[in-house]
N, C-alpha and C positions, 0 to 999 in steps of 0.2 A: 057700586055699593060694597061688593065683597072686597075690592081692593082697599077701599077706605077703612072698612072694619079691620082688615089685617094690619094696616099701618097703625091704627089706634091701639090694637092689641100689642103689637111690638113695642110701641112707645110706653105703654103701661108696664110691660115686663122690664124694659131698660131702667125706668125710674125705680121700680122695686129693687132691682139688683144694685143700683147706685146707693139707695138708702141702706140696704143690708151691708154693703162694703163699708160705708161711712160709719155705721154703728159698730161693726166688727173692729175697725181700726181704732175708734175711740175707746172701746172697752179694753182692747189689748194694751193701748198706751197707759190707761189708768191702772191696769193690773200689773204691768211690768215696771212702772216707775217707782212705786214704793218698795217693790222687792229688790230692785237694783240699788236703791238708796240704802236699804237695810243690809245689803251684802258687803258694803264698804266698811272696813274696820275703822272706827273713830275712837278718839280718846277724849273724854270730857263732853262738854256741851257741843252739839252738832253745829249750832249757829256760830260758835267761835272757833271751830276747828280749823287749823291752818293746813298747809300742805304737809303730808307725811313723807319723810325722807328716809332713804335707805342707802347705806354706803356700799358701793360696789368694791370689787377686789382692787381696782385701780384707784380707789379713793374718791371717785366721782359720785355725785348724788344722783340716785335714781329713785323713783317711784312717785308716788301716785297721789295726786291732789285729792284730798277728801273734803274740799269745800263743796257743800251741797248746791251752791249756786251755779257752779260750772263743771262739776266733776262728771256729769253724765250727758253733757251737751257737746257734740262735735264742734270743733273750732278750726277756723282757717288761720288763726294766729300762729305765727312761726313758720308757715309754709313759704314766706318770702322774707329774706333777710337783707337788710341794708348794710353795706360796708363802704367805708370811705377810702379812696385812693390817696395814699400819703404823698405821692409824687405830684399829681396834677390836681389834687383837691377836688376830685370828682366822686360822686356817689354811685356805686354799682348795686344792682339788685341780683341776689342769688336766690334762685327758685329751687326749693327742695322738691325733688321728683319722687323719691322713695326713701323709706326708712325701714330697715330690717332689724327686728328685735327678737329676743328670745325670753322665755319664761319657763319655769318648772313648777308643775302642779303638785309634785311630791307624792303621786299615787299611780299605781298601774291602771291602765285603761283598756277596756274591751272595745276595740275600734269598730267591730262589726255592730255592736249594740249602738254605738254613737251614730254610725252611718244609717241605721234603720230608724232611729228615733228623731233625728235632726233634719231640718230642711237645708237646702243649699249645700249639700255635702257630696263628695265623691270619694269612693273607696274601691280601689282595684288592687288587691294585694299582689297580684302577679306582676303588675307594672311598677308599683311604688308602695312601700310599706308604711304609709301614713294616710290619715283621713285629711282630705282637702276641704276645708270649711270656709265659706265666704259670708261676710257681713255687708249689709247695704249702708248702714249708718253707724259709725264711719265706714267708708268703703275700705275693706281690708280682707286679706286672705290669710288663713292660718294652716300650717301643716302640723297636725296633731299626731304624735307618736305614742306607741303603746307604753313607753317608759314614763309618760306624763309630761314630756317636754314639748313645748310649742314654739314654732317659728312664725312670727307675724310679719307680713310684708304688705306693701301697697298703700300705706298711710303716708301723709306728707307733713306731719308735725309730731313732736314728741308727746303733746297732749293727746292726740288721737291714737298714738301707739299705746299709751297706757290705758286709754279708754277701751280700745279694742281688746286688749289683754283681759281687762276686767269683765268684759261681756262674754268672751270665750270661757272664762272661769265660771261665770254664772250659768252658761249653757251646760257645761260639763256637770255642774252641781245639780241642775234640774234633771239631767238624764238619770242620776242615781248614784254618782260617785261622790266621794268626800275629799276634794282637794284641800290642801292646806291654805290658810288664809293669806299668808304673805308669800307671793310668788317671787322667785329670784329674777326679777325683771332687769333686763340690760339691753341697751341699744348696741347693736353690733356694727352697723354700717349706715351711713347717711350719704345719699347721692344728690348732688345739686348741680345746676347749670347756670351759666351766666354768659353775657355777650359784651365784649369790650367795645364794640362799635367801630373797630378799624381792623384792617387785615394785618396778619403777623407773618414775618419772614422766618419760617421754622428753621431753615439752615443756619441763619445767624444766631438764633437762640440756642441751637445745638452747639455751635462753635463756642459761644460765650459761657455756657453752663453744661459742658460735656460730662461732668461728674454726675449730675443728677438727671440727665436726659437720655432717652433712647428714641431714635427716629429711623424707621424702616419704611419708607413710602411704598415700597413694592408689596409689603405685607399689610400695612395699616396706614391710612392717610393722616393720622394724627400723631403729634409728638407726645410722648409719655414723660412727664416730669414728676419726679418723686421727691417730695419734701421730707426732711428729717424731723422737724418739729414745727407744727404738729404733723403727725405721721399721716399724710394724705397724698393722693395721687391725682395729678392733673392730666387730662386728655385735651391737648391744645390743637386747634385746627386753624388752617390758613384764614378762614373767614372771620376769625376773632372770637368764635364761640368756644367755650371751655366747659368740660364736664369734670366735676370734682367728686371723688369717691374715696372711701376709706375713713371718713371722719366718724368719730364716736360721739361727739357733742356738736350742737349747732354752732357754738362759739368757734370750733375748729374751722368751720367753713369760712 
């Protein structure tokens, strides 16, 4: 009888905890969604606002879609890119593994205050002079420096990179700082992988393209092929797998 009463008591406690967690999650989502929507600068009517563009120093378009339908929802679109082989008329899939981007909040930050007030943060000034902050949705990691500059990594699409930067901007603003509205957002590096489906004779490739290749099998098992335009680097392996790095835009992949 005592065992049965203990089990029923535990069951009631677990149900109560689940209800509390569900209610807390719903209230947090309802509280953060309108605030996030209000933090995005829009011009004119929000229902007709298109993507807002900002020219980088190299002339490429960057920033941040202000369409309320998709601006705050993580998306897998863009994480896989199709490209057509001009020789054999085959379609290859390039999977984006990581995108590194930077932004500038334009304000000095107190890193200790950020680390104390925010969750999912690490700050050890003796080891590294920046706060490491992580997001769950989209899954991203930011290095936040005292100068106001942010380096965001871990995302797999440009949309999620801009979304992560906006969320970090919102978190810093809630802590008590006043960052500028328009961050100097720029994608610095895109890393992708693909598989050709057949083995590659690296020595023959080195002999045919010796100007662009470097191959030292005693140091590294892959052949390093450097393209001039677009300025990307291939790591080519015997198995036919290729790692592409150094791209600034998804079209460069």
